[in-house]
Structures are given as C-alpha cells and as structure tokens.
C-alpha positions as CSV (number, residue, x, y, z in Angstrom):
1,M,161.8,89.6,156.2
2,Y,162.0,86.0,157.3
3,Q,161.3,82.6,155.8
4,F,159.1,80.0,157.5
5,T,159.0,76.3,156.4
6,T,156.1,74.3,157.9
7,P,157.0,71.3,160.1
8,Y,156.7,67.8,158.8
9,I,156.4,64.2,159.9
10,E,158.0,61.2,158.2
11,E,155.8,58.3,157.3
12,G,156.3,55.1,155.6
13,V,154.1,52.5,153.9
14,K,153.6,48.9,155.0
15,T,153.8,46.8,151.9
16,G,155.4,43.6,153.4
17,H,158.4,44.2,151.1
18,R,161.6,44.8,153.2
19,L,163.0,47.5,150.8
20,F,159.8,49.5,150.5
21,D,158.9,49.2,154.2
22,R,162.1,51.2,154.9
23,M,161.1,54.2,152.7
24,R,160.0,57.3,154.4
25,F,158.1,60.3,153.0
26,R,157.8,63.8,154.4
27,K,154.3,64.9,155.0
28,G,153.8,68.6,155.8
29,L,151.8,69.8,158.8
30,T,149.5,72.8,158.5
31,V,150.1,75.4,161.2
32,L,147.0,77.4,162.3
33,K,147.2,80.6,164.4
34,L,144.2,80.7,166.7
35,G,144.3,83.9,168.8
36,N,147.9,83.8,170.2
37,E,148.2,80.0,170.0
38,Y,149.6,77.9,167.2
39,V,148.2,74.5,166.4
40,E,149.6,71.8,164.0
41,L,147.2,69.7,162.0
42,R,147.7,67.0,159.5
43,F,144.4,67.3,157.7
44,P,142.7,70.6,158.5
45,S,139.1,71.1,157.5
46,Q,137.8,74.1,155.7
47,D,136.0,75.2,158.9
48,E,139.2,75.0,160.8
49,L,141.0,77.1,158.2
50,A,138.2,79.7,158.2
51,E,138.3,79.9,162.0
52,A,142.0,80.6,162.1
53,N,143.4,84.1,162.3
54,L,146.2,82.9,160.0
55,Y,147.4,79.6,158.6
56,Y,150.4,78.1,156.8
57,L,149.5,75.1,154.7
58,G,151.9,72.1,155.2
59,G,154.7,71.5,152.7
60,H,155.2,75.1,151.8
61,V,157.7,77.8,152.5
62,Y,156.4,81.3,153.4
63,T,157.9,84.7,153.7
64,V,156.8,86.3,157.0
65,S,157.1,89.7,158.5
66,D,159.3,90.5,161.4
67,S,156.5,90.5,163.9
68,E,155.1,87.2,162.7
69,A,158.6,85.7,162.8
70,A,158.9,86.8,166.4
71,D,155.6,85.1,167.2
72,L,156.6,81.9,165.5
73,V,159.9,81.8,167.3
74,A,158.2,82.4,170.6
75,A,155.9,79.5,169.8
76,G,158.9,77.2,169.2
77,Y,159.1,77.3,165.4
78,E,162.3,78.0,163.4
79,V,162.4,80.9,161.0
80,V,165.3,81.9,158.8
81,A,166.3,85.5,158.0
82,L,166.4,86.4,154.3
C-alpha cells in the first residue's frame, strides 16, 4: 500500500499591507484520472468528477493500491510507501 498526497499551489492575498501580502496559503489541486491520463484542476465541476474514472480531491491524503501507485508515479506524481 502507498500514500498519495494531492499537489498544491501557493497563493497569497493582495491587501496592500506589506506583512499580509507576503503570506502564502496552500491550495490543493484535484487530480482526475480520465482514461490513462491524469489532469489537475483547481475547481472541478460535478460533471468533471462524474466523467472521471477516478479522482483525488485536493488537500487530502489517500491510501492507494500498488497498481494505482505505479500509474501515479508513471504520470509524474510522488507516492510514499506505507
């Protein structure tokens, strides 16, 4: 078994205040498996989730099987052995 953590981007807010403008927040990206291809989306719709063979919602950690871990690694994602 393996563990997969969804990728993220770091975003900040523009407040005009020099301290708060430096703050960054991690925003998880959702990973959709469409056929043999993986796609990252920030705000997936319900239709996109329903269309996907498999999806990993952003900001979560998932336990994945050996075969799915191999597919994720082949697609360029990082998985960790449990």
